[in-house]
GUFIMI-345323 format. One record per residue (C-alpha): residue in one letter; z, x, y. Coordinates in pm, whole numbers. Each point is the difference from the previous one (the first is absolute). Layout:
BEGIN
('a' (Z X Y))
...
This chain:
BEGIN
('m' (-758 -2478 -3045))
('t' (-18 251 282))
('i' (306 45 224))
('s' (49 142 350))
('v' (97 361 53))
('f' (321 -127 161))
('d' (92 -192 -316))
('a' (-59 315 -206))
('a' (200 215 244))
('k' (290 -243 4))
('r' (12 -8 -381))
('l' (-3 381 -31))
('c' (260 48 273))
('e' (234 -257 -153))
('k' (-41 142 -353))
('s' (64 354 125))
('g' (313 -99 190))
('w' (-176 67 331))
('s' (-31 370 -82))
('l' (-370 56 79))
('t' (-165 163 300))
('n' (-327 -123 152))
('l' (-191 278 -179))
('e' (160 -76 -338))
('l' (-58 -371 42))
('q' (-367 55 86))
('k' (-60 214 -309))
('l' (187 -233 -235))
('i' (-193 -303 124))
('y' (-327 188 -41))
('l' (87 97 -357))
('a' (112 -355 -83))
('h' (-325 -129 152))
('m' (-200 242 -216))
('f' (191 -96 -318))
('h' (-44 -370 75))
('l' (-375 44 51))
('g' (-32 200 -320))
('q' (218 -219 -219))
('h' (-79 -346 137))
('g' (-341 38 162))
('e' (111 -119 342))
('p' (162 160 305))
('l' (377 -14 44))
('i' (-17 -36 379))
('k' (-245 -181 227))
('e' (-20 279 256))
('h' (-193 327 -29))
('f' (118 361 -9))
('e' (-137 275 222))
('a' (-31 373 -66))
('w' (249 177 228))
('d' (127 359 0))
('y' (293 -75 -230))
('g' (-201 -213 -242))
('p' (-80 -371 -27))
('v' (166 -207 272))
('q' (4 -373 62))
('p' (-19 -1 382))
('d' (160 -343 63))
('l' (308 104 -195))
('y' (6 347 156))
('h' (1 -136 356))
('h' (264 -260 -87))
('i' (249 258 -131))
('k' (-94 321 182))
('v' (309 -40 220))
('y' (201 143 -292))
('g' (-190 329 4))
('s' (108 195 -308))
('s' (323 -201 -40))
('k' (57 -268 -261))
('v' (-163 -333 85))
('k' (241 -284 71))
('s' (-59 -373 -36))
('m' (-297 -76 224))
('f' (-195 -224 -233))
('h' (58 -341 150))
('l' (-380 -22 0))
('g' (-9 11 -379))
('n' (79 -276 -245))
('g' (166 50 -332))
('i' (-221 35 -305))
('e' (50 -162 -338))
('n' (203 208 -243))
('s' (-226 -103 -287))
('g' (-331 105 155))
('t' (-201 313 -68))
('e' (63 111 358))
('a' (379 11 -47))
('t' (-35 168 -340))
('i' (-219 282 136))
('l' (211 50 314))
('d' (324 7 -201))
('k' (-145 249 -249))
('v' (-129 228 277))
('c' (338 -18 174))
('t' (193 78 -318))
('q' (-226 285 -111))
('l' (-108 160 328))
('s' (236 -80 288))
('s' (225 295 -82))
('k' (-290 246 17))
('p' (-1 228 306))
('a' (-235 -96 282))
('r' (-197 322 -50))
('w' (-68 -101 -362))
('l' (-125 -343 110))
('v' (-225 162 260))
('a' (-140 244 -260))
('v' (-70 -281 -247))
('t' (-184 -212 257))
('h' (-195 306 123))
('w' (-160 46 -343))
('q' (-328 183 52))
('d' (-191 -252 -215))
('g' (174 -304 147))
('a' (-96 -269 247))
('w' (181 164 293))
('a' (-192 327 -46))
('k' (-332 -188 -2))
('h' (71 -149 341))
('y' (219 252 181))
('s' (-141 217 276))
('s' (207 183 259))
('k' (-282 -73 244))
('s' (-15 -376 -61))
('f' (343 -162 2))
('g' (77 -321 -186))
('k' (-298 -62 -226))
('i' (51 -307 -218))
('i' (67 69 -368))
('h' (-197 -263 -190))
('n' (161 -177 -296))
('g' (-292 103 -221))
('d' (94 364 59))
('v' (369 -75 -65))
('l' (-97 -164 -330))
('q' (-216 300 -91))
('e' (296 228 69))
('y' (207 -206 -246))
('i' (-275 25 -264))
('d' (-39 375 52))
('r' (375 59 -17))
('e' (20 -200 -324))
('k' (-286 204 -150))
('n' (167 327 101))
('a' (332 -113 -149))
('a' (-171 -93 -328))
('i' (-172 340 -16))
('r' (329 183 65))
('k' (177 -209 -263))
('k' (-276 64 -254))
('s' (8 378 57))
('s' (378 31 -36))
């Protein structure tokens, strides 16, 4: 089942104790979306991501919470519904929150700017906001898994 970006944002913000900025939230949702596509064969969120200067961005979410600037996002997710705790969506979001929410924003930006990733395939400083297709996000997951297996094998 695919959820809204606002449902995903609400879940991550609640699980993190409302400690995430807009930029961090964007990157964590993108990574959760990629993991969900790779592990379950379907998107996490209904909406699309776009290639912006600081990596993949979901524009509806960005515009909804941009008032916070670089500050921590507060409870603005009355648009979102809760999601089931037992679903794959909650599992992926909780895992991403637990494992990655304490990473610095610059680390999250670097990870989502991977030169072989979906963002890099669509980003152009001359053409703002190109849509990042889910097929490319899935390919990024596959390529990252292959690279991890190669690194593991060679160590």
